[in-house]
N, CA, C, O and the ligand as a Tripos MOL2 file, in Angstrom:
@<TRIPOS>MOLECULE
protein
  321   319    81     0     0
PROTEIN
NO_CHARGES

@<TRIPOS>ATOM
      1 N         151.9270   99.4090   87.6260 N.3       1 MET1
      2 CA        151.7160   98.0050   87.1420 C.3       1 MET1
      3 C         151.4420   97.8350   85.6550 C.2       1 MET1
      4 O         150.3910   98.1160   85.0790 O.2       1 MET1
      5 N         152.6030   97.3090   85.1000 N.am      2 ALA2
      6 CA        152.5890   97.0040   83.6980 C.3       2 ALA2
      7 C         153.0580   95.7610   83.3030 C.2       2 ALA2
      8 O         154.0780   95.3380   83.8480 O.2       2 ALA2
      9 N         152.4120   94.9930   82.3200 N.am      3 THR3
     10 CA        153.2190   93.7300   81.9740 C.3       3 THR3
     11 C         154.1570   93.8730   80.8610 C.2       3 THR3
     12 O         154.0750   94.9340   80.2420 O.2       3 THR3
     13 N         154.8950   93.1550   80.5410 N.am      4 PRO4
     14 CA        155.5740   93.3550   79.2090 C.3       4 PRO4
     15 C         154.9110   92.9340   77.9670 C.2       4 PRO4
     16 O         154.1160   91.9950   77.9350 O.2       4 PRO4
     17 N         155.2370   93.6190   76.9700 N.am      5 LYS5
     18 CA        154.4670   93.2720   75.6720 C.3       5 LYS5
     19 C         155.0350   91.9710   75.1630 C.2       5 LYS5
     20 O         156.2150   91.6290   75.0840 O.2       5 LYS5
     21 N         153.7750   91.2240   74.7880 N.am      6 ARG6
     22 CA        154.1290   89.9860   74.2340 C.3       6 ARG6
     23 C         153.3770   89.8030   72.8870 C.2       6 ARG6
     24 O         152.4020   90.5060   72.6180 O.2       6 ARG6
     25 N         153.8780   88.7850   71.9900 N.am      7 PHE7
     26 CA        153.3170   88.4640   70.8320 C.3       7 PHE7
     27 C         152.1480   87.5840   71.2100 C.2       7 PHE7
     28 O         152.2350   86.7820   72.1400 O.2       7 PHE7
     29 N         150.9770   87.7470   70.4350 N.am      8 ILE8
     30 CA        149.9270   86.5450   70.5320 C.3       8 ILE8
     31 C         150.2280   85.6840   69.2510 C.2       8 ILE8
     32 O         150.3300   86.1190   68.1040 O.2       8 ILE8
     33 N         150.3480   84.4200   69.6530 N.am      9 ALA9
     34 CA        150.7210   83.2240   68.6880 C.3       9 ALA9
     35 C         149.3060   83.2330   67.9360 C.2       9 ALA9
     36 O         148.2380   83.2680   68.5470 O.2       9 ALA9
     37 N         149.4190   83.1970   66.5580 N.am     10 GLY10
     38 CA        148.3850   82.8060   65.7070 C.3      10 GLY10
     39 C         147.3470   84.1180   65.7060 C.2      10 GLY10
     40 O         146.3130   84.0300   65.0440 O.2      10 GLY10
     41 N         147.5850   85.1050   66.3160 N.am     11 ALA11
     42 CA        146.5610   86.4780   66.1130 C.3      11 ALA11
     43 C         146.6950   87.0770   65.0150 C.2      11 ALA11
     44 O         147.8160   87.4420   64.6590 O.2      11 ALA11
     45 N         145.5780   87.3040   64.2460 N.am     12 ILE12
     46 CA        145.6150   88.0010   63.0920 C.3      12 ILE12
     47 C         145.2220   89.5640   63.1560 C.2      12 ILE12
     48 O         144.1900   89.8890   63.7430 O.2      12 ILE12
     49 N         145.9600   90.4260   62.6150 N.am     13 CYS13
     50 CA        145.6170   91.7080   62.7990 C.3      13 CYS13
     51 C         144.1600   92.2350   62.0940 C.2      13 CYS13
     52 O         144.0590   91.9410   60.9030 O.2      13 CYS13
     53 N         143.3050   92.7940   62.5440 N.am     14 PRO14
     54 CA        142.1450   93.1640   62.0840 C.3      14 PRO14
     55 C         142.1620   94.1610   60.8450 C.2      14 PRO14
     56 O         141.2490   94.2530   60.0250 O.2      14 PRO14
     57 N         143.5220   95.0030   60.8360 N.am     15 ARG15
     58 CA        143.6090   95.8630   60.0020 C.3      15 ARG15
     59 C         144.3820   95.3170   58.5350 C.2      15 ARG15
     60 O         143.9240   95.3890   57.3950 O.2      15 ARG15
     61 N         145.5390   94.8260   58.9210 N.am     16 CYS16
     62 CA        146.2780   94.5640   57.7620 C.3      16 CYS16
     63 C         146.3110   93.0690   57.5120 C.2      16 CYS16
     64 O         146.9020   92.6590   56.5130 O.2      16 CYS16
     65 N         145.6720   92.1530   58.4140 N.am     17 ALA17
     66 CA        145.3150   90.8620   58.2400 C.3      17 ALA17
     67 C         146.7410   90.0150   58.3020 C.2      17 ALA17
     68 O         146.8460   88.8770   57.8450 O.2      17 ALA17
     69 N         147.8020   90.7310   58.9240 N.am     18 GLU18
     70 CA        149.1470   89.9720   58.9900 C.3      18 GLU18
     71 C         149.0370   89.0410   60.4010 C.2      18 GLU18
     72 O         148.5400   89.5150   61.4230 O.2      18 GLU18
     73 N         149.5500   87.6840   60.3350 N.am     19 MET19
     74 CA        149.5430   87.0040   61.2730 C.3      19 MET19
     75 C         150.6100   87.0960   62.2230 C.2      19 MET19
     76 O         151.7040   87.3600   61.7260 O.2      19 MET19
     77 N         150.5640   86.9300   63.5780 N.am     20 ASP20
     78 CA        151.7630   87.0390   64.4920 C.3      20 ASP20
     79 C         152.3810   88.3560   64.4800 C.2      20 ASP20
     80 O         153.5870   88.4780   64.6910 O.2      20 ASP20
     81 N         151.5700   89.4110   64.2300 N.am     21 ARG21
     82 CA        151.9970   90.8250   64.2880 C.3      21 ARG21
     83 C         151.4470   91.5190   65.6480 C.2      21 ARG21
     84 O         151.9670   92.5950   65.9450 O.2      21 ARG21
     85 N         150.5410   91.0490   66.4140 N.am     22 ILE22
     86 CA        149.7370   91.4920   67.2920 C.3      22 ILE22
     87 C         150.5970   91.3170   68.6920 C.2      22 ILE22
     88 O         150.9690   90.2060   69.0710 O.2      22 ILE22
     89 N         150.8770   92.5550   69.4330 N.am     23 ARG23
     90 CA        151.3860   92.4670   70.6170 C.3      23 ARG23
     91 C         150.4000   92.9530   71.6080 C.2      23 ARG23
     92 O         149.6230   93.8580   71.3030 O.2      23 ARG23
     93 N         150.3880   92.3310   72.9290 N.am     24 ALA24
     94 CA        149.3350   92.5710   74.0010 C.3      24 ALA24
     95 C         150.1370   92.8130   75.3170 C.2      24 ALA24
     96 O         151.0760   92.0930   75.6560 O.2      24 ALA24
     97 N         149.6950   93.8780   76.0250 N.am     25 TRP25
     98 CA        150.2410   94.0370   77.2610 C.3      25 TRP25
     99 C         149.1490   94.8790   78.2280 C.2      25 TRP25
    100 O         148.3400   95.6670   77.7380 O.2      25 TRP25
    101 N         149.2350   94.6120   79.6270 N.am     26 GLU26
    102 CA        148.3910   95.2740   80.6360 C.3      26 GLU26
    103 C         148.8400   96.4510   81.0800 C.2      26 GLU26
    104 O         150.0640   96.5150   81.1950 O.2      26 GLU26
    105 N         148.0530   97.6690   81.4450 N.am     27 GLN27
    106 CA        148.5890   98.4920   82.3350 C.3      27 GLN27
    107 C         147.3990   99.2350   83.0290 C.2      27 GLN27
    108 O         146.3970   99.6050   82.4190 O.2      27 GLN27
    109 N         147.6080   99.4120   84.3370 N.am     28 ASN28
    110 CA        146.3810  100.1020   85.0200 C.3      28 ASN28
    111 C         145.1440   99.5750   84.9080 C.2      28 ASN28
    112 O         144.2120  100.3790   84.8840 O.2      28 ASN28
    113 N         144.8580   98.2000   84.8200 N.am     29 GLY29
    114 CA        143.4400   97.7220   84.4480 C.3      29 GLY29
    115 C         143.0460   97.8430   83.0840 C.2      29 GLY29
    116 O         141.8700   97.5770   82.8340 O.2      29 GLY29
    117 N         143.7890   98.1870   82.1600 N.am     30 VAL30
    118 CA        143.4040   98.1470   80.7440 C.3      30 VAL30
    119 C         144.3170   97.2250   80.0910 C.2      30 VAL30
    120 O         145.5330   97.1460   80.2650 O.2      30 VAL30
    121 N         143.5170   96.4790   79.2490 N.am     31 ARG31
    122 CA        144.3740   95.6240   78.2840 C.3      31 ARG31
    123 C         144.6900   96.1370   76.9870 C.2      31 ARG31
    124 O         143.7350   96.4580   76.2790 O.2      31 ARG31
    125 N         146.0210   96.2960   76.4760 N.am     32 TYR32
    126 CA        146.0420   96.8890   75.2400 C.3      32 TYR32
    127 C         146.6830   95.9730   74.1470 C.2      32 TYR32
    128 O         147.4300   95.0520   74.4770 O.2      32 TYR32
    129 N         146.4380   96.1890   73.0810 N.am     33 ARG33
    130 CA        146.8710   95.5200   71.9150 C.3      33 ARG33
    131 C         147.3170   96.4740   70.6610 C.2      33 ARG33
    132 O         146.6250   97.4400   70.3420 O.2      33 ARG33
    133 N         148.4900   96.1400   69.9930 N.am     34 ASP34
    134 CA        148.6520   96.9100   68.8880 C.3      34 ASP34
    135 C         149.3680   95.9380   67.9480 C.2      34 ASP34
    136 O         149.6190   94.7800   68.2820 O.2      34 ASP34
    137 N         149.6940   96.4710   66.7310 N.am     35 CYS35
    138 CA        150.1110   95.7840   65.5140 C.3      35 CYS35
    139 C         151.6390   96.3680   65.1680 C.2      35 CYS35
    140 O         151.8510   97.5750   65.0500 O.2      35 CYS35
    141 N         152.6420   95.3760   65.0270 N.am     36 VAL36
    142 CA        153.8810   96.0790   64.4540 C.3      36 VAL36
    143 C         154.0920   96.3800   63.0560 C.2      36 VAL36
    144 O         155.0290   96.9850   62.5360 O.2      36 VAL36
    145 N         152.9220   95.7850   62.4610 N.am     37 SER37
    146 CA        153.1040   96.1170   60.8310 C.3      37 SER37
    147 C         152.3380   97.2990   60.4410 C.2      37 SER37
    148 O         152.7470   97.9680   59.4930 O.2      37 SER37
    149 N         151.1410   97.6730   61.1410 N.am     38 CYS38
    150 CA        150.4180   98.6800   60.7750 C.3      38 CYS38
    151 C         150.1630   99.4590   61.9730 C.2      38 CYS38
    152 O         150.6980   99.0380   62.9990 O.2      38 CYS38
    153 N         149.4480  100.5190   62.0530 N.am     39 ASP39
    154 CA        149.2440  101.4130   63.1330 C.3      39 ASP39
    155 C         148.0920  100.8850   63.9690 C.2      39 ASP39
    156 O         147.6680  101.6140   64.8660 O.2      39 ASP39
    157 N         147.5050   99.6190   63.7570 N.am     40 PHE40
    158 CA        146.4110   99.3010   64.4890 C.3      40 PHE40
    159 C         146.6390   99.3000   66.0660 C.2      40 PHE40
    160 O         147.6950   98.8530   66.5150 O.2      40 PHE40
    161 N         145.6500   99.8010   66.9010 N.am     41 PHE41
    162 CA        145.7170   99.8190   68.3540 C.3      41 PHE41
    163 C         144.3260   99.9130   68.9220 C.2      41 PHE41
    164 O         143.3820  100.6030   68.5370 O.2      41 PHE41
    165 N         144.4100   99.0650   69.9260 N.am     42 GLU42
    166 CA        142.9440   99.0870   70.7050 C.3      42 GLU42
    167 C         143.3450   99.0510   72.1650 C.2      42 GLU42
    168 O         144.4660   98.6810   72.5110 O.2      42 GLU42
    169 N         142.4410   99.4290   72.9840 N.am     43 GLN43
    170 CA        142.3010   99.0820   74.6430 C.3      43 GLN43
    171 C         140.9490   98.6590   74.9680 C.2      43 GLN43
    172 O         139.8800   99.0960   74.5430 O.2      43 GLN43
    173 N         141.2060   97.6670   75.8560 N.am     44 LEU44
    174 CA        139.8690   96.9970   76.6480 C.3      44 LEU44
    175 C         140.0170   96.8630   78.0700 C.2      44 LEU44
    176 O         140.9790   96.3230   78.6180 O.2      44 LEU44
    177 N         138.9470   97.4150   78.6910 N.am     45 PRO45
    178 CA        138.9970   97.2070   80.1950 C.3      45 PRO45
    179 C         138.8900   95.7740   80.5510 C.2      45 PRO45
    180 O         138.2220   94.9180   79.9720 O.2      45 PRO45
    181 N         139.7090   95.6310   81.6740 N.am     46 ILE46
    182 CA        139.8650   94.2260   82.1850 C.3      46 ILE46
    183 C         138.8980   93.8760   83.2890 C.2      46 ILE46
    184 O         138.4730   92.7280   83.4140 O.2      46 ILE46
    185 N         138.5170   94.9630   84.1700 N.am     47 GLU47
    186 CA        137.7530   94.6870   85.4460 C.3      47 GLU47
    187 C         136.4370   94.3180   84.9460 C.2      47 GLU47
    188 O         135.8680   93.5130   85.6840 O.2      47 GLU47
    189 N         135.8390   94.6370   83.9990 N.am     48 ASP48
    190 CA        134.3220   94.4480   83.9130 C.3      48 ASP48
    191 C         134.1610   92.9660   83.4700 C.2      48 ASP48
    192 O         133.0390   92.5090   83.6860 O.2      48 ASP48
    193 N         134.9840   92.1940   82.9410 N.am     49 ASP49
    194 CA        134.8470   90.8020   82.7230 C.3      49 ASP49
    195 C         134.8700   89.9510   84.1710 C.2      49 ASP49
    196 O         134.0410   89.0650   84.3790 O.2      49 ASP49
    197 N         135.8250   90.2820   85.0760 N.am     50 GLY50
    198 CA        135.7280   89.4390   86.4300 C.3      50 GLY50
    199 C         134.6010   89.7950   87.1540 C.2      50 GLY50
    200 O         134.2350   88.9010   87.9170 O.2      50 GLY50
    201 N         133.8940   90.8550   87.1700 N.am     51 GLN51
    202 CA        132.7320   91.2270   88.0150 C.3      51 GLN51
    203 C         131.5710   90.4870   87.3350 C.2      51 GLN51
    204 O         130.8030   89.8480   88.0540 O.2      51 GLN51
    205 N         131.4150   90.5170   86.2390 N.am     52 ALA52
    206 CA        130.3040   89.8100   85.6020 C.3      52 ALA52
    207 C         130.3980   88.2270   85.9030 C.2      52 ALA52
    208 O         129.3990   87.5660   86.1860 O.2      52 ALA52
    209 N         131.5550   87.7430   85.8240 N.am     53 GLU53
    210 CA        131.5460   86.1970   86.2440 C.3      53 GLU53
    211 C         131.3260   86.0450   87.8710 C.2      53 GLU53
    212 O         130.7980   85.0030   88.2580 O.2      53 GLU53
    213 N         131.6130   86.7940   88.5980 N.am     54 LEU54
    214 CA        131.2530   86.8480   89.9230 C.3      54 LEU54
    215 C         129.7510   86.7640   90.3760 C.2      54 LEU54
    216 O         129.2600   85.9690   91.1780 O.2      54 LEU54
    217 N         129.1540   87.7430   89.6940 N.am     55 GLU55
    218 CA        127.7540   87.9830   89.8580 C.3      55 GLU55
    219 C         126.8750   86.8560   89.4080 C.2      55 GLU55
    220 O         125.8930   86.4520   90.0310 O.2      55 GLU55
    221 N         127.2940   86.4100   88.3320 N.am     56 THR56
    222 CA        126.5660   85.1030   87.8760 C.3      56 THR56
    223 C         126.7140   83.9060   88.7690 C.2      56 THR56
    224 O         125.7590   83.1730   89.0260 O.2      56 THR56
    225 N         127.9350   83.7170   89.2430 N.am     57 ARG57
    226 CA        127.8320   82.5480   90.1490 C.3      57 ARG57
    227 C         127.1950   82.6800   91.5540 C.2      57 ARG57
    228 O         126.7690   81.7150   92.1880 O.2      57 ARG57
    229 N         127.1720   83.9010   91.9600 N.am     58 VAL58
    230 CA        126.5270   84.1940   93.4040 C.3      58 VAL58
    231 C         124.9800   83.8080   93.1530 C.2      58 VAL58
    232 O         124.4100   83.0420   93.9310 O.2      58 VAL58
    233 N         124.3660   84.3310   92.1120 N.am     59 ASN59
    234 CA        123.0340   84.1890   91.6020 C.3      59 ASN59
    235 C         122.5630   82.9270   91.5120 C.2      59 ASN59
    236 O         121.4940   82.5870   92.0200 O.2      59 ASN59
    237 N         123.3800   82.0970   90.8150 N.am     60 ARG60
    238 CA        122.8730   80.7100   90.5910 C.3      60 ARG60
    239 C         122.9330   79.8950   92.1550 C.2      60 ARG60
    240 O         122.0380   79.1000   92.4430 O.2      60 ARG60
    241 N         123.9840   80.1570   93.0410 N.am     61 GLU61
    242 CA        123.7480   79.4260   94.3150 C.3      61 GLU61
    243 C         122.4940   79.7600   95.1370 C.2      61 GLU61
    244 O         121.8770   78.8880   95.7490 O.2      61 GLU61
    245 N         122.1340   81.0770   95.1270 N.am     62 HIS62
    246 CA        120.9910   81.4240   95.8760 C.3      62 HIS62
    247 C         119.5580   80.8680   95.2250 C.2      62 HIS62
    248 O         118.6710   80.3640   95.9140 O.2      62 HIS62
    249 N         119.5030   81.0070   94.1090 N.am     63 GLU63
    250 CA        118.2760   80.6190   93.5640 C.3      63 GLU63
    251 C         117.7890   79.1790   93.2670 C.2      63 GLU63
    252 O         116.5860   78.9280   93.2020 O.2      63 GLU63
    253 N         118.6230   78.3590   93.1110 N.am     64 ALA64
    254 CA        118.2560   77.0280   92.9400 C.3      64 ALA64
    255 C         117.6150   76.2540   93.9550 C.2      64 ALA64
    256 O         116.6150   75.5710   93.7320 O.2      64 ALA64
    257 N         118.2380   76.3590   95.1890 N.am     65 PRO65
    258 CA        117.7490   75.6670   96.3840 C.3      65 PRO65
    259 C         116.2040   76.2000   96.7480 C.2      65 PRO65
    260 O         115.2880   75.4690   97.1240 O.2      65 PRO65
    261 N         116.1410   77.4690   96.5730 N.am     66 GLN66
    262 CA        114.7340   78.1100   97.0300 C.3      66 GLN66
    263 C         113.6090   77.5970   95.9330 C.2      66 GLN66
    264 O         112.4710   77.2440   96.2460 O.2      66 GLN66
    265 N         114.0010   77.6140   94.9370 N.am     67 ALA67
    266 CA        112.8700   77.1670   93.8600 C.3      67 ALA67
    267 C         112.3360   75.8480   94.1550 C.2      67 ALA67
    268 O         111.1260   75.6240   94.1210 O.2      67 ALA67
    269 N         113.4240   74.7470   94.5150 N.am     68 ASP68
    270 CA        112.8920   73.2830   94.8900 C.3      68 ASP68
    271 C         112.0450   73.3770   95.9780 C.2      68 ASP68
    272 O         110.9220   72.8910   95.8420 O.2      68 ASP68
    273 N         112.3910   73.9920   97.2230 N.am     69 ASP69
    274 CA        111.6790   73.9910   98.6110 C.3      69 ASP69
    275 C         110.2650   74.4500   98.1390 C.2      69 ASP69
    276 O         109.3450   73.6910   98.4460 O.2      69 ASP69
    277 N         109.9780   75.4830   97.4970 N.am     70 PHE70
    278 CA        108.8710   76.2770   97.2800 C.3      70 PHE70
    279 C         107.8850   75.0460   96.4700 C.2      70 PHE70
    280 O         106.7950   74.8110   96.9900 O.2      70 PHE70
    281 N         108.2160   74.3870   95.3940 N.am     71 GLN71
    282 CA        107.5630   73.5060   94.6490 C.3      71 GLN71
    283 C         107.1400   72.1380   95.3780 C.2      71 GLN71
    284 O         106.1470   71.5020   95.0260 O.2      71 GLN71
    285 N         108.0960   71.6950   96.5650 N.am     72 THR72
    286 CA        107.6690   70.6460   97.3200 C.3      72 THR72
    287 C         106.4220   71.0060   98.1540 C.2      72 THR72
    288 O         105.3840   70.3610   98.0070 O.2      72 THR72
    289 N         106.5110   72.0300   99.0280 N.am     73 VAL73
    290 CA        105.4850   72.4280   99.7600 C.3      73 VAL73
    291 C         104.0960   72.8200   99.0370 C.2      73 VAL73
    292 O         103.0530   72.7420   99.6850 O.2      73 VAL73
    293 N         104.0890   73.2130   97.7850 N.am     74 LYS74
    294 CA        102.7440   73.3200   97.0990 C.3      74 LYS74
    295 C         102.2830   72.0270   96.7310 C.2      74 LYS74
    296 O         101.0860   71.9970   96.4490 O.2      74 LYS74
    297 N         102.9980   70.7730   96.6430 N.am     75 ILE75
    298 CA        102.5260   69.5350   96.0200 C.3      75 ILE75
    299 C         101.8420   68.8880   97.1090 C.2      75 ILE75
    300 O         100.7300   68.3790   96.9640 O.2      75 ILE75
    301 N         102.6830   68.8940   98.5510 N.am     76 LEU76
    302 CA        102.0480   68.3500   99.5780 C.3      76 LEU76
    303 C         100.9280   68.8000  100.1920 C.2      76 LEU76
    304 O         100.3990   68.1090  101.0630 O.2      76 LEU76
    305 N         100.4070   70.0290   99.8210 N.am     77 ASP77
    306 CA         99.3360   70.7680  100.5180 C.3      77 ASP77
    307 C          98.1310   69.9420  100.5170 C.2      77 ASP77
    308 O          97.6940   69.5890   99.4220 O.2      77 ASP77
    309 N          97.4960   69.5620  101.6450 N.am     78 PRO78
    310 CA         96.3150   68.6250  101.4480 C.3      78 PRO78
    311 C          95.0010   69.3460  100.9620 C.2      78 PRO78
    312 O          94.1440   68.7340  100.3240 O.2      78 PRO78
    313 N          94.8950   70.5630  101.2670 N.am     79 LYS79
    314 CA         93.7030   71.4440  100.7410 C.3      79 LYS79
    315 C          93.2600   71.1690   99.5460 C.2      79 LYS79
    316 O          94.1410   70.9020   98.7290 O.2      79 LYS79
    317 N          92.0250   71.1440   99.1250 N.am     80 GLY80
    318 CA         91.4680   70.9700   97.6680 C.3      80 GLY80
    319 C          91.3470   69.2390   97.5150 C.2      80 GLY80
    320 O          90.9330   68.7390   96.4690 O.2      80 GLY80
    321 ZN        148.3370   95.3130   61.2860 Zn       81 ZN81
@<TRIPOS>BOND
     1     1     2 1
     2     2     3 1
     3     3     4 2
     4     3     5 am
     5     5     6 1
     6     6     7 1
     7     7     8 2
     8     7     9 am
     9     9    10 1
    10    10    11 1
    11    11    12 2
    12    11    13 am
    13    13    14 1
    14    14    15 1
    15    15    16 2
    16    15    17 am
    17    17    18 1
    18    18    19 1
    19    19    20 2
    20    19    21 am
    21    21    22 1
    22    22    23 1
    23    23    24 2
    24    23    25 am
    25    25    26 1
    26    26    27 1
    27    27    28 2
    28    27    29 am
    29    29    30 1
    30    30    31 1
    31    31    32 2
    32    31    33 am
    33    33    34 1
    34    34    35 1
    35    35    36 2
    36    35    37 am
    37    37    38 1
    38    38    39 1
    39    39    40 2
    40    39    41 am
    41    41    42 1
    42    42    43 1
    43    43    44 2
    44    43    45 am
    45    45    46 1
    46    46    47 1
    47    47    48 2
    48    47    49 am
    49    49    50 1
    50    50    51 1
    51    51    52 2
    52    51    53 am
    53    53    54 1
    54    54    55 1
    55    55    56 2
    56    55    57 am
    57    57    58 1
    58    58    59 1
    59    59    60 2
    60    59    61 am
    61    61    62 1
    62    62    63 1
    63    63    64 2
    64    63    65 am
    65    65    66 1
    66    66    67 1
    67    67    68 2
    68    67    69 am
    69    69    70 1
    70    70    71 1
    71    71    72 2
    72    71    73 am
    73    73    74 1
    74    74    75 1
    75    75    76 2
    76    75    77 am
    77    77    78 1
    78    78    79 1
    79    79    80 2
    80    79    81 am
    81    81    82 1
    82    82    83 1
    83    83    84 2
    84    83    85 am
    85    85    86 1
    86    86    87 1
    87    87    88 2
    88    87    89 am
    89    89    90 1
    90    90    91 1
    91    91    92 2
    92    91    93 am
    93    93    94 1
    94    94    95 1
    95    95    96 2
    96    95    97 am
    97    97    98 1
    98    98    99 1
    99    99   100 2
   100    99   101 am
   101   101   102 1
   102   102   103 1
   103   103   104 2
   104   103   105 am
   105   105   106 1
   106   106   107 1
   107   107   108 2
   108   107   109 am
   109   109   110 1
   110   110   111 1
   111   111   112 2
   112   111   113 am
   113   113   114 1
   114   114   115 1
   115   115   116 2
   116   115   117 am
   117   117   118 1
   118   118   119 1
   119   119   120 2
   120   119   121 am
   121   121   122 1
   122   122   123 1
   123   123   124 2
   124   123   125 am
   125   125   126 1
   126   126   127 1
   127   127   128 2
   128   127   129 am
   129   129   130 1
   130   130   131 1
   131   131   132 2
   132   131   133 am
   133   133   134 1
   134   134   135 1
   135   135   136 2
   136   135   137 am
   137   137   138 1
   138   138   139 1
   139   139   140 2
   140   139   141 am
   141   141   142 1
   142   142   143 1
   143   143   144 2
   144   143   145 am
   145   145   146 1
   146   146   147 1
   147   147   148 2
   148   147   149 am
   149   149   150 1
   150   150   151 1
   151   151   152 2
   152   151   153 am
   153   153   154 1
   154   154   155 1
   155   155   156 2
   156   155   157 am
   157   157   158 1
   158   158   159 1
   159   159   160 2
   160   159   161 am
   161   161   162 1
   162   162   163 1
   163   163   164 2
   164   163   165 am
   165   165   166 1
   166   166   167 1
   167   167   168 2
   168   167   169 am
   169   169   170 1
   170   170   171 1
   171   171   172 2
   172   171   173 am
   173   173   174 1
   174   174   175 1
   175   175   176 2
   176   175   177 am
   177   177   178 1
   178   178   179 1
   179   179   180 2
   180   179   181 am
   181   181   182 1
   182   182   183 1
   183   183   184 2
   184   183   185 am
   185   185   186 1
   186   186   187 1
   187   187   188 2
   188   187   189 am
   189   189   190 1
   190   190   191 1
   191   191   192 2
   192   191   193 am
   193   193   194 1
   194   194   195 1
   195   195   196 2
   196   195   197 am
   197   197   198 1
   198   198   199 1
   199   199   200 2
   200   199   201 am
   201   201   202 1
   202   202   203 1
   203   203   204 2
   204   203   205 am
   205   205   206 1
   206   206   207 1
   207   207   208 2
   208   207   209 am
   209   209   210 1
   210   210   211 1
   211   211   212 2
   212   211   213 am
   213   213   214 1
   214   214   215 1
   215   215   216 2
   216   215   217 am
   217   217   218 1
   218   218   219 1
   219   219   220 2
   220   219   221 am
   221   221   222 1
   222   222   223 1
   223   223   224 2
   224   223   225 am
   225   225   226 1
   226   226   227 1
   227   227   228 2
   228   227   229 am
   229   229   230 1
   230   230   231 1
   231   231   232 2
   232   231   233 am
   233   233   234 1
   234   234   235 1
   235   235   236 2
   236   235   237 am
   237   237   238 1
   238   238   239 1
   239   239   240 2
   240   239   241 am
   241   241   242 1
   242   242   243 1
   243   243   244 2
   244   243   245 am
   245   245   246 1
   246   246   247 1
   247   247   248 2
   248   247   249 am
   249   249   250 1
   250   250   251 1
   251   251   252 2
   252   251   253 am
   253   253   254 1
   254   254   255 1
   255   255   256 2
   256   255   257 am
   257   257   258 1
   258   258   259 1
   259   259   260 2
   260   259   261 am
   261   261   262 1
   262   262   263 1
   263   263   264 2
   264   263   265 am
   265   265   266 1
   266   266   267 1
   267   267   268 2
   268   267   269 am
   269   269   270 1
   270   270   271 1
   271   271   272 2
   272   271   273 am
   273   273   274 1
   274   274   275 1
   275   275   276 2
   276   275   277 am
   277   277   278 1
   278   278   279 1
   279   279   280 2
   280   279   281 am
   281   281   282 1
   282   282   283 1
   283   283   284 2
   284   283   285 am
   285   285   286 1
   286   286   287 1
   287   287   288 2
   288   287   289 am
   289   289   290 1
   290   290   291 1
   291   291   292 2
   292   291   293 am
   293   293   294 1
   294   294   295 1
   295   295   296 2
   296   295   297 am
   297   297   298 1
   298   298   299 1
   299   299   300 2
   300   299   301 am
   301   301   302 1
   302   302   303 1
   303   303   304 2
   304   303   305 am
   305   305   306 1
   306   306   307 1
   307   307   308 2
   308   307   309 am
   309   309   310 1
   310   310   311 1
   311   311   312 2
   312   311   313 am
   313   313   314 1
   314   314   315 1
   315   315   316 2
   316   315   317 am
   317   317   318 1
   318   318   319 1
   319   319   320 2
@<TRIPOS>SUBSTRUCTURE
     1 MET1         2 RESIDUE 1 A MET
     2 ALA2         6 RESIDUE 1 A ALA
     3 THR3        10 RESIDUE 1 A THR
     4 PRO4        14 RESIDUE 1 A PRO
     5 LYS5        18 RESIDUE 1 A LYS
     6 ARG6        22 RESIDUE 1 A ARG
     7 PHE7        26 RESIDUE 1 A PHE
     8 ILE8        30 RESIDUE 1 A ILE
     9 ALA9        34 RESIDUE 1 A ALA
    10 GLY10       38 RESIDUE 1 A GLY
    11 ALA11       42 RESIDUE 1 A ALA
    12 ILE12       46 RESIDUE 1 A ILE
    13 CYS13       50 RESIDUE 1 A CYS
    14 PRO14       54 RESIDUE 1 A PRO
    15 ARG15       58 RESIDUE 1 A ARG
    16 CYS16       62 RESIDUE 1 A CYS
    17 ALA17       66 RESIDUE 1 A ALA
    18 GLU18       70 RESIDUE 1 A GLU
    19 MET19       74 RESIDUE 1 A MET
    20 ASP20       78 RESIDUE 1 A ASP
    21 ARG21       82 RESIDUE 1 A ARG
    22 ILE22       86 RESIDUE 1 A ILE
    23 ARG23       90 RESIDUE 1 A ARG
    24 ALA24       94 RESIDUE 1 A ALA
    25 TRP25       98 RESIDUE 1 A TRP
    26 GLU26      102 RESIDUE 1 A GLU
    27 GLN27      106 RESIDUE 1 A GLN
    28 ASN28      110 RESIDUE 1 A ASN
    29 GLY29      114 RESIDUE 1 A GLY
    30 VAL30      118 RESIDUE 1 A VAL
    31 ARG31      122 RESIDUE 1 A ARG
    32 TYR32      126 RESIDUE 1 A TYR
    33 ARG33      130 RESIDUE 1 A ARG
    34 ASP34      134 RESIDUE 1 A ASP
    35 CYS35      138 RESIDUE 1 A CYS
    36 VAL36      142 RESIDUE 1 A VAL
    37 SER37      146 RESIDUE 1 A SER
    38 CYS38      150 RESIDUE 1 A CYS
    39 ASP39      154 RESIDUE 1 A ASP
    40 PHE40      158 RESIDUE 1 A PHE
    41 PHE41      162 RESIDUE 1 A PHE
    42 GLU42      166 RESIDUE 1 A GLU
    43 GLN43      170 RESIDUE 1 A GLN
    44 LEU44      174 RESIDUE 1 A LEU
    45 PRO45      178 RESIDUE 1 A PRO
    46 ILE46      182 RESIDUE 1 A ILE
    47 GLU47      186 RESIDUE 1 A GLU
    48 ASP48      190 RESIDUE 1 A ASP
    49 ASP49      194 RESIDUE 1 A ASP
    50 GLY50      198 RESIDUE 1 A GLY
    51 GLN51      202 RESIDUE 1 A GLN
    52 ALA52      206 RESIDUE 1 A ALA
    53 GLU53      210 RESIDUE 1 A GLU
    54 LEU54      214 RESIDUE 1 A LEU
    55 GLU55      218 RESIDUE 1 A GLU
    56 THR56      222 RESIDUE 1 A THR
    57 ARG57      226 RESIDUE 1 A ARG
    58 VAL58      230 RESIDUE 1 A VAL
    59 ASN59      234 RESIDUE 1 A ASN
    60 ARG60      238 RESIDUE 1 A ARG
    61 GLU61      242 RESIDUE 1 A GLU
    62 HIS62      246 RESIDUE 1 A HIS
    63 GLU63      250 RESIDUE 1 A GLU
    64 ALA64      254 RESIDUE 1 A ALA
    65 PRO65      258 RESIDUE 1 A PRO
    66 GLN66      262 RESIDUE 1 A GLN
    67 ALA67      266 RESIDUE 1 A ALA
    68 ASP68      270 RESIDUE 1 A ASP
    69 ASP69      274 RESIDUE 1 A ASP
    70 PHE70      278 RESIDUE 1 A PHE
    71 GLN71      282 RESIDUE 1 A GLN
    72 THR72      286 RESIDUE 1 A THR
    73 VAL73      290 RESIDUE 1 A VAL
    74 LYS74      294 RESIDUE 1 A LYS
    75 ILE75      298 RESIDUE 1 A ILE
    76 LEU76      302 RESIDUE 1 A LEU
    77 ASP77      306 RESIDUE 1 A ASP
    78 PRO78      310 RESIDUE 1 A PRO
    79 LYS79      314 RESIDUE 1 A LYS
    80 GLY80      318 RESIDUE 1 A GLY
    81 ZN81       321 GROUP 0 **** ****
């Protein structure tokens, strides 16, 4: 599974500072970027980003309602 190399519009190479020279593509769950003006090359894992977003969303849905119920019970307690 590989996507074709595509230029990123407006991207500036961190090594030679040329604009519109960065190409990006994906292969085997890894995102690659390189520069056609110099020998800049880097690779970034794609899977980590997606997992982090999913965990945050699940935690929010579970915690918010439980906190509200706990506070209501305490306020209405007649003891004291
Ligand atoms: Zn470059």
